[in-house]
C-alpha positions as CSV (number, residue, x, y, z in Angstrom):
1,M,59.9,140.1,-97.5
2,A,56.3,139.3,-98.3
3,S,53.6,141.8,-97.3
4,N,51.0,140.5,-94.7
5,N,48.1,142.5,-96.4
6,W,46.5,139.1,-97.2
7,L,45.8,138.7,-93.5
8,Q,44.3,142.1,-93.1
9,P,40.6,141.1,-92.6
10,L,41.5,138.7,-89.8
11,Q,41.6,140.1,-86.2
12,P,44.5,139.1,-83.9
13,I,43.1,136.9,-81.0
14,S,44.8,136.7,-77.7
15,R,45.4,133.6,-75.5
16,D,43.1,135.0,-72.8
17,F,40.3,135.4,-75.4
18,L,40.7,131.9,-76.5
19,R,40.8,130.5,-73.0
20,G,37.6,132.3,-72.1
21,R,35.8,131.5,-75.3
22,K,34.1,128.3,-74.2
23,A,32.7,130.0,-71.0
24,A,31.6,133.0,-72.9
25,K,29.8,130.8,-75.5
26,D,28.2,128.8,-72.8
27,E,27.0,132.0,-71.2
28,E,25.6,133.3,-74.5
29,L,23.7,129.9,-75.0
30,L,22.3,130.2,-71.4
31,Y,21.0,133.6,-71.9
32,E,19.4,132.6,-75.2
33,K,17.6,129.7,-73.5
34,V,16.4,132.0,-70.6
35,K,15.3,134.6,-73.2
36,H,13.4,131.9,-75.1
37,C,11.7,130.8,-71.9
38,I,10.7,134.3,-71.0
39,T,9.5,135.0,-74.6
40,Q,7.2,132.0,-74.5
41,L,5.8,133.0,-71.1
42,H,5.3,136.6,-72.3
43,S,3.2,135.4,-75.2
44,V,1.1,133.0,-73.2
45,I,0.4,135.6,-70.4
46,L,-0.5,138.2,-73.0
47,R,-2.9,135.8,-74.7
48,K,-4.5,134.9,-71.3
49,A,-4.9,138.6,-70.4
50,E,-6.7,139.1,-73.8
51,S,-8.9,136.1,-73.4
52,S,-9.8,135.7,-69.7
53,T,-10.9,137.7,-66.8
54,D,-8.3,136.0,-64.6
55,T,-5.6,138.4,-63.4
56,F,-2.8,135.7,-62.9
57,Y,-1.0,133.0,-64.8
58,Q,0.5,129.9,-63.1
59,Y,3.2,128.2,-65.2
60,Q,4.0,124.7,-63.9
61,L,7.6,123.7,-64.2
62,P,7.9,120.7,-66.4
63,P,7.5,117.5,-64.5
64,C,10.4,115.1,-64.0
65,P,9.8,112.1,-66.4
66,V,10.7,108.7,-65.3
67,S,12.6,106.1,-67.4
68,K,10.3,103.1,-68.1
69,A,13.3,100.8,-68.0
70,T,14.9,102.0,-64.8
71,R,12.0,103.8,-63.2
72,L,14.5,106.6,-62.3
73,P,14.1,110.3,-63.1
74,V,15.7,111.1,-66.5
75,S,15.3,114.9,-66.7
76,G,13.0,117.5,-65.4
77,P,12.6,121.2,-64.2
78,E,16.4,121.5,-63.5
79,F,16.8,124.2,-66.2
80,H,14.1,126.3,-64.6
81,R,15.3,125.7,-61.1
82,D,19.0,126.3,-61.9
83,N,18.1,129.5,-63.7
84,M,15.2,130.7,-61.6
85,K,16.8,134.0,-60.6
86,L,17.4,134.9,-64.2
87,I,13.9,133.9,-65.3
88,L,12.3,135.8,-62.6
89,E,14.4,138.9,-63.1
90,G,13.6,138.8,-66.9
91,L,9.9,138.4,-66.2
92,R,10.1,141.3,-63.8
93,L,11.6,143.5,-66.5
94,V,8.8,142.7,-69.1
95,F,6.0,142.8,-66.5
96,P,7.5,145.5,-64.2
97,D,4.4,146.1,-61.9
98,C,3.2,142.5,-61.5
99,L,3.9,140.2,-58.7
100,I,6.2,137.5,-60.0
101,E,7.3,134.6,-57.8
102,H,8.4,131.0,-57.7
103,A,6.0,128.9,-55.6
104,T,5.0,125.4,-54.7
105,L,1.3,125.1,-55.2
106,V,-1.0,122.3,-54.3
107,M,-4.5,121.6,-55.6
108,A,-7.3,121.7,-52.9
109,Q,-10.6,119.9,-53.1
110,D,-12.1,123.0,-54.6
111,G,-9.9,122.4,-57.7
112,K,-8.0,125.6,-57.1
113,L,-4.2,125.9,-56.6
114,Y,-2.9,127.3,-53.3
115,D,0.6,128.4,-52.3
116,I,1.7,126.0,-49.6
117,S,3.8,128.7,-47.9
118,K,0.8,130.9,-47.5
119,L,-1.6,128.3,-46.0
120,D,-2.7,128.4,-42.4
121,D,-0.8,125.9,-40.2
122,K,-4.2,124.3,-39.3
123,M,-4.7,123.5,-43.0
124,L,-1.4,121.8,-43.7
125,P,-2.4,118.4,-42.3
126,F,-5.2,118.3,-44.9
127,I,-2.8,119.0,-47.8
128,N,-1.5,116.2,-49.9
129,R,2.0,117.3,-50.7
130,Q,2.3,114.6,-53.3
131,Q,-0.1,116.6,-55.4
132,S,2.0,119.7,-55.2
133,A,4.2,121.2,-58.0
134,E,6.5,124.1,-58.6
135,Y,5.2,127.1,-60.5
136,I,6.2,130.5,-61.7
137,V,3.3,132.7,-60.8
138,V,2.6,136.0,-62.6
139,D,-0.2,138.2,-60.9
140,W,-1.4,141.4,-62.4
141,S,-4.3,142.0,-60.1
């Protein structure tokens, strides 16, 4: 009988492992994308802290582009929305004592962005919600 030493470097793989491999690989890729997002934000925030007296950073979620042919949305901030919990958790790990939140901000007449959820009810009629956008806000004040 032939020896199976020639198979020695190969590890046996179970059916259960093979069945779960796609989900495991998808999860690995997701975490890599989230890590990339957090790494980019980390760099931008650090540069802002080094070059500005501002003590906050507002990252606008990518807009939803519209197809010129169909005038329908073709993609957008879904990745951020779908993975917001992971992104915020990761940012809270790398900026542990900062306020980090997902907010809908609107630009006022003074050119500043304001969180719609924190505005006085008397101000809401003067807000143009079409000029609002979703942001990830990091505040180190």
